[in-house]
C-alpha positions, 0 to 999 in steps of 0.5 A: 500500500502506498504511503499516501493510502496508508496515511489516508486510512489512518486519518479516516480511522481517527476522524470518521470511524472513531467518532462514529463507533464511539456513539454506537453501542453495537460496534463489533470490533473483533470478528473471525471466520469459523476457521479462526481467521481474523476479519478486518473491518475494511480491506484495501489494495495491497502494499505493492500497488503504486501511487497512480493506483492508490490515487485512482482508488481514493478518487473512485472508491475512497472509504466507507462513510466518506465521499464518494460513498462507493463503499457504503454510507456508514464507516462500519456498515453492518458491523454497527447496525444491520439493515432494517428488515422491512417486510411489505405487507397489507391486505383486506381490512386494517384489523387483519393487516394490524394482526399481520404486522404484530405477527411480523414484529414478533418474528423479528421484523424491525420495521413496518411497510404498508401496502395499500389497495388500489382504490386507496392508491388512486384516492377513492373510498372503499364504497366508490363505484370505481373501487368495486372488486378491488377493495383489500385485494393488493393491499389494505383498504384505508379510507379514513383516519378511523382505518389508520387508527385500526391499522396501527392499534397497539403499535407505538409509533415512536418505537417503529419505523414505518414505510408507506408505499403511496404516491398520488395521495401521499399527503393524505396518508401521511396526514392520517399517520400524523393524526394517529401519532398525535392520538398516541401522544407521540410528538412528530419529531419522534416519527421515523419512516418514509412515504414513497411520494414519487409521482414521476415514476407513476407517469413512467411505469406504474400508472397510479396517478391522479393529478397532472405533473405540476400540482403533483410536484407542488404537493411533494414540495409542500411535504418537503417543507412541512416535514423539514419544520415538524418531522426531521426524522421522516424521509419525505420521498423514496424515489423509486427505481423498483417499479421502473425495473419491474416494468422491464428496465435494465439495471442501467435504465433503473438508475438513470431514470430514477436519478432523472426523476430525483434531479427533477424533485431537487430542482422543484424544491430549489425553485420552491425556495428550499436550500439543498442541504435543508431537504436533501438529507431526507431524500431516500431511494427504492431499488429492485434487486434482480437475479444477476448477483454481481451486476446488482452489486455493481449497480448499487455501488455505482449509484451511490458514487454517482449520486454523491457527485451529482449532489456535490457538483451539480447542486452544490450540496455541502452537507455530507448527508445530502450526498449519501444515497440511502436506499431500500431494496425489494427483491424482484417480483417480476422474477417470481414464477408461478411454476415450481414456486419453491424455486423462488426461495433461491431467487429471493436469496440471491437477490437479497444477498446482492442487496446486502453486498451492495450496502442497502439500508433496508430490505424486503424479501418477497415470498415464494407464493407471490406469483400466485397470490398475496403471501400467507403467514408461512411463506412470509416467515420463510422470506423473513428468515432468508434475511435473518440467515444472511444477516446472522449466518453468512458472514457477509456482514462482517466486512464493509464492501467485501467485493471491492477490488474484484476486477469484474465488480469494479469494471461493472461499477465503472461501466454502469456509472458511465452508461447512466451518465450518458442517459442523464445527459440525453434526458437533460437535452430533452428538458429533464425528466418531465420533458422525457416523460411527456415525449414518451422517451423513458416509457419507450425505452422500458418497453423496448427493454422488456420486449427484448427480455421476453424474446430472449426467454421465448427463444430459450436464449435466457433460461428461466428454470421451471419455465422454459427449461427443467419443467415438471408436471405439477400437481401439488400447489401452494395454497393461495391467500384469498380475499373475501368479497365481503371485505368491500361490504364491511368497509362500505358499512364502516364508512356509512357509520363514520359519516353518520357519527362525525361532525359534519360542519367540521368536515365541511369547514375543513374541506372548504379551507383546503380547497381555498389553500389548494387554489392559492399558494399556501402549503396544503399539508396543515389543511389536509391534516385538519380535514383528516382529523375531522374524519373527512375521508380519503375520497372526499379530500382527493375529490377537493384536490381533483376539483382544483388541480384536475386529473391527468390523462396520459397520451394514447399508448402511455400510462 
């Protein structure tokens, strides 16, 4: 190792590592393999490398917890604290989902992740005609504060971290969460978690939008401002590449299109008068982990380095926390197969391992039966145990960034970064993410990638075990979880009773004031919260916003 690299390591240990671990009671200093070989926290190039290589190392990789964060955003990574094991869950009624959450917490899950049903995602109450046949099917039905109270009954919100996968009506669901915390006597500055709140990817890849882009961006920046003032530990957005990848994007496109959207959010916040270091530390990301283990590891490392450079060089961030790419990972739903579903356990293990080797901050592992239905308690337990076995038995958490220095991994990391930059430059020439979305560029790129992949599967060029090779005649199937149609009837009856019991004048006043705020320039979050606490429903609140903002209609052939 060159003298300069040795000196830099000593400086890192004294200035970055030592203060960090001093406040970390879980810091594990001395570890060894089962063969009693001591394991260092961090491995660097050997002593024989020259100064040129050492200089390149410092520029491209550096040290964990330090710019450019290629090797991780925390200096001791998983030796200090494991990733949050956050299983995505929600189905049927709030009461049933609440029971699932308590089960998962008892099984060792360390964070909650809420899946909402389709009517909730697009701002309709459970008794709306558009909700027919969809209530509780792909997530939990939440139409009012009463539902949110049931969802978190007996779960102290100052003790858990909660992620909510909700976008178009994110402000309303966040307000409901805040209202539940207030009822529990929890101060807002104690709340920890994330609201997805990423509307741009809905226009690109998913389709659960409500409002046009401009007012949607306003709602997002209003949440940025509100959380900056009242909820400093809350992550105001989780910019999602996951759904872009699930729609058929490559690993390069996943990072490129996600970062293009992220740039648009940062620019919108700056335009709204916020300073970059005021809101950037609360930005988080959400990525997929696919089957190609080493490409996925390289993808996460490249993304971390590129985001640090974008924030520092493009937006002038000075706070290191603004440059840290913090991300949640979910294993790939699109990779699950209905054929031979137990094979999915192996796929999920590979994908989860990629996320951990890539330095994720939280992780959801899919259940083996999710190509067939919502997961059962038994299959969810296997998915959670997959994370726990990686964490406690595999040894991959003992050392920071253990694949660093691999010729192949470093080549992939550099190449992915180069290709992402080329995409971003192309999108910039289109006027940024909004221009690329309006022209259909990103959508077409994803569609073409998905088509190429499907052709490769159908031709046998790409093998999917149990699908196009190694098929077997299957008679025994997993028992799927089914949602009874009576869920919608029960939710409709509950809404009827709520509307009969609440203070109608308070609801009417709150909705009128919300409409005025939305039509003007005030931050709408306090008005949405006031309406929620009066027990105005999700559909009523979104109805007011629809009236003011209008609804988005995609061009033909595009979401």
